[in-house]
All heavy atoms as TSV, in Angstrom:
chain	resi	resn	atom	element	x	y	z
A	1	MET	N	N	208.439	69.905	126.050
A	1	MET	CA	C	209.129	69.036	125.045
A	1	MET	C	C	210.082	70.048	124.295
A	1	MET	O	O	209.667	71.085	123.832
A	1	MET	CB	C	208.170	68.444	124.047
A	1	MET	CG	C	208.801	67.563	123.001
A	1	MET	SD	S	207.742	66.797	121.877
A	1	MET	CE	C	206.330	66.329	122.789
A	2	LYS	N	N	211.355	69.725	124.222
A	2	LYS	CA	C	212.314	70.472	123.477
A	2	LYS	C	C	212.270	70.111	121.965
A	2	LYS	O	O	211.853	68.995	121.647
A	2	LYS	CB	C	213.724	70.200	124.000
A	2	LYS	CG	C	214.070	70.737	125.261
A	2	LYS	CD	C	215.461	70.415	125.644
A	2	LYS	CE	C	216.200	71.554	126.232
A	2	LYS	NZ	N	217.592	71.292	126.417
A	3	ASN	N	N	212.581	71.056	121.118
A	3	ASN	CA	C	212.651	70.729	119.701
A	3	ASN	C	C	213.778	71.581	119.018
A	3	ASN	O	O	214.212	72.540	119.593
A	3	ASN	CB	C	211.266	71.020	119.074
A	3	ASN	CG	C	210.912	72.474	118.935
A	3	ASN	OD1	O	211.487	73.211	118.276
A	3	ASN	ND2	N	209.909	72.840	119.748
A	4	ARG	N	N	214.068	71.152	117.849
A	4	ARG	CA	C	215.142	71.808	117.060
A	4	ARG	C	C	214.579	72.544	115.875
A	4	ARG	O	O	215.291	72.835	114.937
A	4	ARG	CB	C	216.037	70.757	116.568
A	4	ARG	CG	C	216.798	69.969	117.667
A	4	ARG	CD	C	217.731	68.856	117.123
A	4	ARG	NE	N	218.550	69.388	115.979
A	4	ARG	CZ	C	218.809	68.661	114.924
A	4	ARG	NH1	N	218.273	67.500	114.769
A	4	ARG	NH2	N	219.600	69.141	113.988
A	5	ILE	N	N	213.333	72.964	115.853
A	5	ILE	CA	C	212.621	73.502	114.702
A	5	ILE	C	C	213.307	74.819	114.262
A	5	ILE	O	O	213.614	75.043	113.178
A	5	ILE	CB	C	211.153	73.776	114.989
A	5	ILE	CG1	C	210.469	72.377	115.164
A	5	ILE	CG2	C	210.506	74.503	113.879
A	5	ILE	CD1	C	209.048	72.534	115.643
A	6	LYS	N	N	213.601	75.683	115.281
A	6	LYS	CA	C	214.246	77.050	114.958
A	6	LYS	C	C	215.542	76.823	114.252
A	6	LYS	O	O	215.864	77.445	113.257
A	6	LYS	CB	C	214.368	77.843	116.258
A	6	LYS	CG	C	214.827	79.182	115.983
A	6	LYS	CD	C	214.833	80.106	117.241
A	6	LYS	CE	C	215.175	81.522	116.954
A	6	LYS	NZ	N	215.049	82.362	118.158
A	7	VAL	N	N	216.387	75.932	114.801
A	7	VAL	CA	C	217.672	75.698	114.242
A	7	VAL	C	C	217.600	75.108	112.783
A	7	VAL	O	O	218.273	75.545	111.875
A	7	VAL	CB	C	218.534	74.683	115.129
A	7	VAL	CG1	C	219.796	74.240	114.476
A	7	VAL	CG2	C	218.819	75.354	116.490
A	8	LEU	N	N	216.714	74.048	112.642
A	8	LEU	CA	C	216.508	73.516	111.368
A	8	LEU	C	C	215.987	74.456	110.334
A	8	LEU	O	O	216.443	74.475	109.178
A	8	LEU	CB	C	215.607	72.263	111.497
A	8	LEU	CG	C	216.097	71.107	112.366
A	8	LEU	CD1	C	214.973	70.131	112.704
A	8	LEU	CD2	C	217.274	70.426	111.678
A	9	ARG	N	N	215.048	75.270	110.764
A	9	ARG	CA	C	214.504	76.301	109.874
A	9	ARG	C	C	215.533	77.280	109.426
A	9	ARG	O	O	215.699	77.607	108.253
A	9	ARG	CB	C	213.377	77.004	110.609
A	9	ARG	CG	C	212.642	78.012	109.757
A	9	ARG	CD	C	211.480	78.662	110.581
A	9	ARG	NE	N	211.912	79.314	111.845
A	9	ARG	CZ	C	212.533	80.444	111.952
A	9	ARG	NH1	N	212.907	81.127	110.892
A	9	ARG	NH2	N	212.826	80.921	113.094
A	10	ALA	N	N	216.384	77.674	110.359
A	10	ALA	CA	C	217.427	78.648	110.089
A	10	ALA	C	C	218.494	78.128	109.110
A	10	ALA	O	O	218.984	78.800	108.174
A	10	ALA	CB	C	218.100	79.203	111.341
A	11	GLU	N	N	218.851	76.778	109.308
A	11	GLU	CA	C	219.782	76.155	108.488
A	11	GLU	C	C	219.358	76.136	107.003
A	11	GLU	O	O	220.120	76.084	106.140
A	11	GLU	CB	C	220.041	74.654	108.919
A	11	GLU	CG	C	220.848	74.571	110.210
A	11	GLU	CD	C	220.907	73.221	110.721
A	11	GLU	OE1	O	220.277	72.243	110.097
A	11	GLU	OE2	O	221.699	72.980	111.747
A	12	ARG	N	N	218.047	76.151	106.813
A	12	ARG	CA	C	217.474	76.068	105.482
A	12	ARG	C	C	216.967	77.425	104.975
A	12	ARG	O	O	216.371	77.500	103.969
A	12	ARG	CB	C	216.247	75.069	105.445
A	12	ARG	CG	C	216.743	73.617	105.622
A	12	ARG	CD	C	215.710	72.708	106.136
A	12	ARG	NE	N	216.117	71.358	106.244
A	12	ARG	CZ	C	216.875	70.831	107.194
A	12	ARG	NH1	N	217.303	71.617	108.202
A	12	ARG	NH2	N	217.220	69.549	107.205
A	13	ASN	N	N	217.350	78.473	105.733
A	13	ASN	CA	C	216.987	79.880	105.328
A	13	ASN	C	C	215.473	80.014	105.121
A	13	ASN	O	O	215.090	80.682	104.179
A	13	ASN	CB	C	217.799	80.286	104.137
A	13	ASN	CG	C	219.245	80.339	104.386
A	13	ASN	OD1	O	219.707	80.883	105.478
A	13	ASN	ND2	N	220.020	79.874	103.473
A	14	LEU	N	N	214.697	79.436	106.022
A	14	LEU	CA	C	213.223	79.604	105.914
A	14	LEU	C	C	212.781	80.522	107.019
A	14	LEU	O	O	213.262	80.536	108.121
A	14	LEU	CB	C	212.577	78.221	106.192
A	14	LEU	CG	C	212.834	77.112	105.195
A	14	LEU	CD1	C	212.231	75.786	105.740
A	14	LEU	CD2	C	212.117	77.450	103.842
A	15	THR	N	N	211.799	81.365	106.737
A	15	THR	CA	C	211.189	82.194	107.721
A	15	THR	C	C	210.172	81.334	108.382
A	15	THR	O	O	209.759	80.305	107.916
A	15	THR	CB	C	210.561	83.427	107.099
A	15	THR	OG1	O	209.499	83.010	106.253
A	15	THR	CG2	C	211.541	84.271	106.333
A	16	GLN	N	N	209.648	81.876	109.471
A	16	GLN	CA	C	208.528	81.186	110.157
A	16	GLN	C	C	207.306	81.144	109.256
A	16	GLN	O	O	206.581	80.092	109.181
A	16	GLN	CB	C	208.100	81.903	111.488
A	16	GLN	CG	C	209.111	81.742	112.577
A	16	GLN	CD	C	208.731	82.403	113.879
A	16	GLN	OE1	O	207.771	83.259	113.893
A	16	GLN	NE2	N	209.373	82.069	114.970
A	17	ALA	N	N	207.127	82.182	108.484
A	17	ALA	CA	C	205.969	82.161	107.492
A	17	ALA	C	C	206.176	81.196	106.398
A	17	ALA	O	O	205.261	80.481	105.999
A	17	ALA	CB	C	205.839	83.569	106.931
A	18	ASP	N	N	207.446	80.983	105.948
A	18	ASP	CA	C	207.724	79.983	104.912
A	18	ASP	C	C	207.340	78.601	105.462
A	18	ASP	O	O	206.671	77.765	104.772
A	18	ASP	CB	C	209.208	79.963	104.535
A	18	ASP	CG	C	209.639	81.229	103.832
A	18	ASP	OD1	O	208.746	81.868	103.168
A	18	ASP	OD2	O	210.771	81.500	103.889
A	19	LEU	N	N	207.854	78.248	106.685
A	19	LEU	CA	C	207.579	76.900	107.242
A	19	LEU	C	C	206.113	76.763	107.469
A	19	LEU	O	O	205.571	75.671	107.202
A	19	LEU	CB	C	208.387	76.720	108.512
A	19	LEU	CG	C	208.250	75.442	109.147
A	19	LEU	CD1	C	208.672	74.307	108.156
A	19	LEU	CD2	C	209.140	75.328	110.418
A	20	ALA	N	N	205.464	77.772	107.969
A	20	ALA	CA	C	203.996	77.663	108.204
A	20	ALA	C	C	203.266	77.372	106.954
A	20	ALA	O	O	202.287	76.469	106.969
A	20	ALA	CB	C	203.512	78.983	108.770
A	21	LEU	N	N	203.616	77.996	105.802
A	21	LEU	CA	C	203.045	77.699	104.581
A	21	LEU	C	C	203.268	76.253	104.095
A	21	LEU	O	O	202.347	75.624	103.667
A	21	LEU	CB	C	203.538	78.690	103.444
A	21	LEU	CG	C	202.944	78.687	102.165
A	21	LEU	CD1	C	201.446	79.042	102.278
A	21	LEU	CD2	C	203.615	79.621	101.202
A	22	MET	N	N	204.442	75.808	104.296
A	22	MET	CA	C	204.818	74.420	103.980
A	22	MET	C	C	203.928	73.387	104.755
A	22	MET	O	O	203.623	72.322	104.256
A	22	MET	CB	C	206.290	74.072	104.223
A	22	MET	CG	C	207.225	74.817	103.290
A	22	MET	SD	S	208.950	74.685	103.805
A	22	MET	CE	C	209.178	72.896	103.775
A	23	LEU	N	N	203.668	73.775	106.016
A	23	LEU	CA	C	202.962	72.825	106.905
A	23	LEU	C	C	201.465	73.118	106.942
A	23	LEU	O	O	200.789	72.404	107.673
A	23	LEU	CB	C	203.604	72.976	108.412
A	23	LEU	CG	C	205.049	72.645	108.442
A	23	LEU	CD1	C	205.519	72.966	109.871
A	23	LEU	CD2	C	205.308	71.249	108.099
A	24	ASP	N	N	200.980	74.028	106.225
A	24	ASP	CA	C	199.583	74.456	106.203
A	24	ASP	C	C	199.090	74.813	107.649
A	24	ASP	O	O	198.110	74.304	108.180
A	24	ASP	CB	C	198.785	73.314	105.628
A	24	ASP	CG	C	197.295	73.739	105.321
A	24	ASP	OD1	O	197.111	74.972	104.998
A	24	ASP	OD2	O	196.401	72.922	105.385
A	25	THR	N	N	199.918	75.647	108.293
A	25	THR	CA	C	199.516	76.097	109.639
A	25	THR	C	C	199.892	77.612	109.675
A	25	THR	O	O	200.249	78.203	108.651
A	25	THR	CB	C	200.312	75.329	110.718
A	25	THR	OG1	O	199.772	75.640	111.989
A	25	THR	CG2	C	201.723	75.585	110.707
A	26	SER	N	N	199.780	78.219	110.804
A	26	SER	CA	C	200.025	79.700	110.959
A	26	SER	C	C	201.465	79.982	111.432
A	26	SER	O	O	202.084	79.092	112.050
A	26	SER	CB	C	199.058	80.355	111.902
A	26	SER	OG	O	199.343	79.889	113.190
A	27	ARG	N	N	201.885	81.194	111.148
A	27	ARG	CA	C	203.251	81.598	111.632
A	27	ARG	C	C	203.233	81.582	113.179
A	27	ARG	O	O	204.247	81.362	113.832
A	27	ARG	CB	C	203.557	83.054	111.057
A	27	ARG	CG	C	204.996	83.436	111.441
A	27	ARG	CD	C	205.139	84.977	111.394
A	27	ARG	NE	N	204.254	85.688	112.216
A	27	ARG	CZ	C	204.393	85.763	113.606
A	27	ARG	NH1	N	205.365	85.196	114.246
A	27	ARG	NH2	N	203.521	86.473	114.269
A	28	GLN	N	N	202.098	81.927	113.751
A	28	GLN	CA	C	201.980	82.022	115.194
A	28	GLN	C	C	202.172	80.623	115.749
A	28	GLN	O	O	202.804	80.456	116.899
A	28	GLN	CB	C	200.582	82.585	115.665
A	28	GLN	CG	C	200.474	84.091	115.325
A	28	GLN	CD	C	200.042	84.369	113.895
A	28	GLN	OE1	O	199.920	83.439	113.067
A	28	GLN	NE2	N	199.766	85.654	113.677
A	29	THR	N	N	201.647	79.602	115.110
A	29	THR	CA	C	201.927	78.240	115.588
A	29	THR	C	C	203.337	77.912	115.530
A	29	THR	O	O	203.891	77.273	116.469
A	29	THR	CB	C	201.117	77.230	114.740
A	29	THR	OG1	O	199.679	77.508	114.916
A	29	THR	CG2	C	201.360	75.759	115.106
A	30	ILE	N	N	204.041	78.247	114.475
A	30	ILE	CA	C	205.493	77.945	114.334
A	30	ILE	C	C	206.294	78.647	115.514
A	30	ILE	O	O	207.101	78.109	116.150
A	30	ILE	CB	C	206.094	78.354	112.967
A	30	ILE	CG1	C	205.275	77.672	111.846
A	30	ILE	CG2	C	207.555	78.178	112.905
A	30	ILE	CD1	C	205.416	76.131	111.953
A	31	ASN	N	N	205.884	79.979	115.755
A	31	ASN	CA	C	206.497	80.636	116.799
A	31	ASN	C	C	206.351	79.997	118.138
A	31	ASN	O	O	207.196	79.863	119.043
A	31	ASN	CB	C	205.970	82.097	116.884
A	31	ASN	CG	C	206.704	82.980	117.896
A	31	ASN	OD1	O	207.867	83.094	117.914
A	31	ASN	ND2	N	205.886	83.490	118.842
A	32	ALA	N	N	205.053	79.542	118.355
A	32	ALA	CA	C	204.658	78.883	119.688
A	32	ALA	C	C	205.484	77.548	119.800
A	32	ALA	O	O	205.943	77.249	120.934
A	32	ALA	CB	C	203.205	78.629	119.767
A	33	LEU	N	N	205.604	76.829	118.781
A	33	LEU	CA	C	206.446	75.597	118.789
A	33	LEU	C	C	207.889	75.926	119.121
A	33	LEU	O	O	208.498	75.210	119.956
A	33	LEU	CB	C	206.380	74.878	117.428
A	33	LEU	CG	C	205.081	74.237	117.053
A	33	LEU	CD1	C	205.063	73.843	115.656
A	33	LEU	CD2	C	204.766	73.021	117.938
A	34	GLU	N	N	208.442	76.853	118.458
A	34	GLU	CA	C	209.832	77.253	118.654
A	34	GLU	C	C	210.174	77.760	120.014
A	34	GLU	O	O	211.259	77.522	120.567
A	34	GLU	CB	C	210.321	78.311	117.604
A	34	GLU	CG	C	210.390	77.718	116.203
A	34	GLU	CD	C	210.865	78.772	115.208
A	34	GLU	OE1	O	211.147	79.993	115.549
A	34	GLU	OE2	O	211.101	78.362	114.057
A	35	THR	N	N	209.243	78.419	120.737
A	35	THR	CA	C	209.477	78.957	121.972
A	35	THR	C	C	209.013	77.975	123.081
A	35	THR	O	O	209.052	78.311	124.250
A	35	THR	CB	C	208.717	80.280	122.127
A	35	THR	OG1	O	207.345	80.134	121.936
A	35	THR	CG2	C	209.263	81.380	121.234
A	36	GLY	N	N	208.538	76.806	122.683
A	36	GLY	CA	C	208.110	75.844	123.732
A	36	GLY	C	C	206.783	76.050	124.349
A	36	GLY	O	O	206.434	75.478	125.369
A	37	LYS	N	N	206.000	77.037	123.797
A	37	LYS	CA	C	204.717	77.325	124.386
A	37	LYS	C	C	203.648	76.323	123.939
A	37	LYS	O	O	202.477	76.333	124.433
A	37	LYS	CB	C	204.248	78.687	124.029
A	37	LYS	CG	C	205.149	79.813	124.636
A	37	LYS	CD	C	204.753	81.103	124.198
A	37	LYS	CE	C	205.732	82.130	124.820
A	37	LYS	NZ	N	205.580	83.435	124.180
A	38	TYR	N	N	203.943	75.465	122.959
A	38	TYR	CA	C	202.964	74.660	122.321
A	38	TYR	C	C	203.638	73.362	121.893
A	38	TYR	O	O	204.796	73.401	121.275
A	38	TYR	CB	C	202.322	75.384	121.157
A	38	TYR	CG	C	201.419	74.533	120.260
A	38	TYR	CD1	C	200.197	74.114	120.704
A	38	TYR	CD2	C	201.817	74.142	118.933
A	38	TYR	CE1	C	199.352	73.401	119.908
A	38	TYR	CE2	C	201.037	73.430	118.175
A	38	TYR	CZ	C	199.723	73.061	118.603
A	38	TYR	OH	O	198.968	72.330	117.778
A	39	ASP	N	N	203.076	72.216	122.159
A	39	ASP	CA	C	203.568	70.936	121.738
A	39	ASP	C	C	202.628	70.523	120.524
A	39	ASP	O	O	201.453	70.702	120.611
A	39	ASP	CB	C	203.576	69.801	122.756
A	39	ASP	CG	C	204.559	70.054	123.851
A	39	ASP	OD1	O	205.628	70.687	123.553
A	39	ASP	OD2	O	204.263	69.641	124.961
A	40	PRO	N	N	203.243	70.032	119.402
A	40	PRO	CA	C	202.443	69.780	118.233
A	40	PRO	C	C	201.604	68.555	118.372
A	40	PRO	O	O	201.888	67.658	119.149
A	40	PRO	CB	C	203.541	69.554	117.143
A	40	PRO	CG	C	204.682	68.983	117.897
A	40	PRO	CD	C	204.649	69.712	119.178
A	41	SER	N	N	200.520	68.507	117.634
A	41	SER	CA	C	199.740	67.280	117.529
A	41	SER	C	C	200.591	66.249	116.799
A	41	SER	O	O	201.587	66.611	116.133
A	41	SER	CB	C	198.442	67.596	116.790
A	41	SER	OG	O	198.799	67.899	115.386
A	42	LEU	N	N	200.237	65.038	116.893
A	42	LEU	CA	C	200.985	63.962	116.216
A	42	LEU	C	C	201.023	64.185	114.702
A	42	LEU	O	O	202.049	64.123	114.067
A	42	LEU	CB	C	200.444	62.583	116.561
A	42	LEU	CG	C	201.297	61.399	116.166
A	42	LEU	CD1	C	202.726	61.569	116.691
A	42	LEU	CD2	C	200.727	60.155	116.695
A	43	PRO	N	N	199.855	64.515	114.042
A	43	PRO	CA	C	199.874	64.774	112.612
A	43	PRO	C	C	200.845	65.970	112.284
A	43	PRO	O	O	201.520	65.836	111.254
A	43	PRO	CB	C	198.418	65.094	112.242
A	43	PRO	CG	C	197.624	64.408	113.298
A	43	PRO	CD	C	198.450	64.465	114.561
A	44	LEU	N	N	200.819	66.963	113.006
A	44	LEU	CA	C	201.728	68.115	112.748
A	44	LEU	C	C	203.168	67.707	112.979
A	44	LEU	O	O	204.059	68.129	112.172
A	44	LEU	CB	C	201.398	69.383	113.632
A	44	LEU	CG	C	202.196	70.618	113.427
A	44	LEU	CD1	C	202.207	71.042	111.900
A	44	LEU	CD2	C	201.723	71.709	114.284
A	45	ALA	N	N	203.468	66.929	113.992
A	45	ALA	CA	C	204.873	66.519	114.170
A	45	ALA	C	C	205.297	65.664	112.994
A	45	ALA	O	O	206.466	65.806	112.534
A	45	ALA	CB	C	204.911	65.618	115.481
A	46	PHE	N	N	204.493	64.789	112.458
A	46	PHE	CA	C	204.805	64.024	111.206
A	46	PHE	C	C	205.094	65.011	110.040
A	46	PHE	O	O	206.028	64.790	109.271
A	46	PHE	CB	C	203.763	63.051	110.866
A	46	PHE	CG	C	203.933	61.690	111.588
A	46	PHE	CD1	C	203.067	61.416	112.657
A	46	PHE	CD2	C	204.921	60.880	111.195
A	46	PHE	CE1	C	203.190	60.197	113.330
A	46	PHE	CE2	C	205.051	59.636	111.880
A	46	PHE	CZ	C	204.201	59.279	112.935
A	47	LYS	N	N	204.202	66.022	109.907
A	47	LYS	CA	C	204.451	66.988	108.788
A	47	LYS	C	C	205.777	67.743	108.961
A	47	LYS	O	O	206.462	67.934	108.003
A	47	LYS	CB	C	203.316	67.981	108.771
A	47	LYS	CG	C	202.010	67.556	108.171
A	47	LYS	CD	C	201.016	68.755	108.175
A	47	LYS	CE	C	199.741	68.384	107.550
A	47	LYS	NZ	N	198.822	69.575	107.554
A	48	ILE	N	N	206.102	68.063	110.193
A	48	ILE	CA	C	207.347	68.800	110.430
A	48	ILE	C	C	208.560	67.839	110.112
A	48	ILE	O	O	209.475	68.301	109.404
A	48	ILE	CB	C	207.455	69.265	111.901
A	48	ILE	CG1	C	206.342	70.342	112.133
A	48	ILE	CG2	C	208.863	69.761	112.235
A	48	ILE	CD1	C	206.116	70.657	113.584
A	49	ALA	N	N	208.410	66.619	110.535
A	49	ALA	CA	C	209.576	65.701	110.222
A	49	ALA	C	C	209.720	65.498	108.717
A	49	ALA	O	O	210.843	65.445	108.234
A	49	ALA	CB	C	209.268	64.318	110.939
A	50	ARG	N	N	208.647	65.372	108.036
A	50	ARG	CA	C	208.655	65.155	106.601
A	50	ARG	C	C	209.255	66.414	105.917
A	50	ARG	O	O	210.071	66.311	105.021
A	50	ARG	CB	C	207.295	64.858	106.022
A	50	ARG	CG	C	207.000	63.396	106.007
A	50	ARG	CD	C	205.827	63.060	105.135
A	50	ARG	NE	N	204.609	63.778	105.594
A	50	ARG	CZ	C	203.645	63.303	106.354
A	50	ARG	NH1	N	203.760	62.027	106.830
A	50	ARG	NH2	N	202.645	63.945	106.726
A	51	ALA	N	N	208.900	67.629	106.392
A	51	ALA	CA	C	209.409	68.857	105.780
A	51	ALA	C	C	210.906	68.922	105.906
A	51	ALA	O	O	211.561	69.470	105.025
A	51	ALA	CB	C	208.724	70.014	106.424
A	52	PHE	N	N	211.485	68.388	106.957
A	52	PHE	CA	C	212.930	68.474	107.201
A	52	PHE	C	C	213.648	67.161	106.779
A	52	PHE	O	O	214.838	67.066	106.957
A	52	PHE	CB	C	213.301	68.776	108.638
A	52	PHE	CG	C	212.873	70.245	109.060
A	52	PHE	CD1	C	211.887	70.458	110.039
A	52	PHE	CD2	C	213.392	71.293	108.398
A	52	PHE	CE1	C	211.635	71.777	110.343
A	52	PHE	CE2	C	213.074	72.581	108.700
A	52	PHE	CZ	C	212.168	72.866	109.741
A	53	ASN	N	N	212.846	66.203	106.311
A	53	ASN	CA	C	213.380	64.953	105.948
A	53	ASN	C	C	214.159	64.212	107.065
A	53	ASN	O	O	215.252	63.726	106.930
A	53	ASN	CB	C	214.291	65.032	104.699
A	53	ASN	CG	C	214.487	63.668	103.963
A	53	ASN	OD1	O	213.575	62.827	104.042
A	53	ASN	ND2	N	215.590	63.575	103.296
A	54	LEU	N	N	213.544	64.280	108.287
A	54	LEU	CA	C	214.072	63.709	109.440
A	54	LEU	C	C	213.012	62.935	110.221
A	54	LEU	O	O	211.857	62.950	109.808
A	54	LEU	CB	C	214.568	64.846	110.448
A	54	LEU	CG	C	215.751	65.721	109.932
A	54	LEU	CD1	C	215.949	66.928	110.890
A	54	LEU	CD2	C	217.008	64.899	109.863
A	55	THR	N	N	213.351	62.154	111.240
A	55	THR	CA	C	212.425	61.503	112.020
A	55	THR	C	C	211.915	62.415	113.172
A	55	THR	O	O	212.580	63.432	113.480
A	55	THR	CB	C	213.012	60.215	112.665
A	55	THR	OG1	O	214.008	60.633	113.651
A	55	THR	CG2	C	213.625	59.264	111.667
A	56	ILE	N	N	210.768	62.147	113.689
A	56	ILE	CA	C	210.210	62.901	114.766
A	56	ILE	C	C	211.245	62.928	115.879
A	56	ILE	O	O	211.463	64.059	116.494
A	56	ILE	CB	C	208.898	62.380	115.272
A	56	ILE	CG1	C	207.839	62.544	114.169
A	56	ILE	CG2	C	208.436	62.908	116.625
A	56	ILE	CD1	C	206.531	61.916	114.452
A	57	GLU	N	N	211.884	61.806	116.175
A	57	GLU	CA	C	212.894	61.814	117.322
A	57	GLU	C	C	214.080	62.679	117.028
A	57	GLU	O	O	214.729	63.112	117.970
A	57	GLU	CB	C	213.339	60.352	117.500
A	57	GLU	CG	C	212.323	59.438	118.074
A	57	GLU	CD	C	211.371	58.828	116.960
A	57	GLU	OE1	O	211.612	59.157	115.774
A	57	GLU	OE2	O	210.511	58.104	117.342
A	58	ASP	N	N	214.388	62.947	115.738
A	58	ASP	CA	C	215.552	63.869	115.447
A	58	ASP	C	C	215.190	65.288	115.703
A	58	ASP	O	O	216.086	66.152	115.866
A	58	ASP	CB	C	215.915	63.690	113.950
A	58	ASP	CG	C	216.560	62.372	113.646
A	58	ASP	OD1	O	217.220	61.801	114.578
A	58	ASP	OD2	O	216.476	61.962	112.514
A	59	ILE	N	N	213.910	65.546	115.816
A	59	ILE	CA	C	213.515	67.006	115.989
A	59	ILE	C	C	213.044	67.275	117.424
A	59	ILE	O	O	213.284	68.342	118.002
A	59	ILE	CB	C	212.336	67.305	114.986
A	59	ILE	CG1	C	212.825	67.185	113.595
A	59	ILE	CG2	C	211.840	68.739	115.178
A	59	ILE	CD1	C	211.754	67.182	112.526
A	60	PHE	N	N	212.305	66.300	117.959
A	60	PHE	CA	C	211.674	66.540	119.298
A	60	PHE	C	C	212.305	65.679	120.361
A	60	PHE	O	O	212.598	64.517	120.113
A	60	PHE	CB	C	210.151	66.196	119.231
A	60	PHE	CG	C	209.496	67.095	118.281
A	60	PHE	CD1	C	209.160	66.699	116.988
A	60	PHE	CD2	C	209.007	68.324	118.642
A	60	PHE	CE1	C	208.497	67.476	116.128
A	60	PHE	CE2	C	208.336	69.167	117.828
A	60	PHE	CZ	C	208.059	68.715	116.506
A	61	GLN	N	N	212.581	66.228	121.529
A	61	GLN	CA	C	213.200	65.491	122.655
A	61	GLN	C	C	212.116	65.735	123.911
A	61	GLN	O	O	211.944	66.843	124.218
A	61	GLN	CB	C	214.586	65.970	123.023
A	61	GLN	CG	C	215.594	65.814	122.010
A	61	GLN	CD	C	215.620	66.872	120.942
A	61	GLN	OE1	O	215.508	68.030	121.325
A	61	GLN	NE2	N	215.776	66.506	119.703
A	62	TYR	N	N	211.788	64.672	124.458
A	62	TYR	CA	C	210.928	64.652	125.586
A	62	TYR	C	C	211.602	65.043	126.828
A	62	TYR	O	O	212.755	64.566	127.122
A	62	TYR	CB	C	210.164	63.361	125.793
A	62	TYR	CG	C	209.267	63.322	126.957
A	62	TYR	CD1	C	207.994	64.022	126.955
A	62	TYR	CD2	C	209.560	62.591	128.096
A	62	TYR	CE1	C	207.204	64.023	127.954
A	62	TYR	CE2	C	208.695	62.676	129.216
A	62	TYR	CZ	C	207.509	63.239	129.099
A	62	TYR	OH	O	206.660	63.261	130.149
A	63	GLU	N	N	211.119	65.986	127.588
A	63	GLU	CA	C	211.595	66.426	128.875
A	63	GLU	C	C	210.664	66.010	129.970
A	63	GLU	O	O	209.485	66.215	129.873
A	63	GLU	CB	C	211.776	67.890	128.954
A	63	GLU	CG	C	212.815	68.500	128.043
A	63	GLU	CD	C	212.878	69.987	128.298
A	63	GLU	OE1	O	211.779	70.639	128.412
A	63	GLU	OE2	O	213.927	70.522	128.314
A	64	GLU	N	N	211.159	65.462	131.090
A	64	GLU	CA	C	210.296	65.160	132.196
A	64	GLU	C	C	210.313	66.261	133.218
A	64	GLU	O	O	211.136	66.991	133.367
A	64	GLU	CB	C	210.764	63.837	132.842
A	64	GLU	CG	C	210.526	62.645	131.916
A	64	GLU	CD	C	210.680	61.334	132.619
A	64	GLU	OE1	O	210.281	61.276	133.820
A	64	GLU	OE2	O	211.130	60.419	131.983
């Protein structure tokens, strides 16, 4: 699954650690999401969407 987390985070001048703190997760999780090594759980996807004030569909794109 593709996502725009890295771009959105950079636009807001947030570090991976900053975003991890906002989402109550680890910096390693943010890194894994940004590099496509990990797909978020549904609750985490909702937290990410709320943090950026976007919909889940605005952030994540499904790839077949």
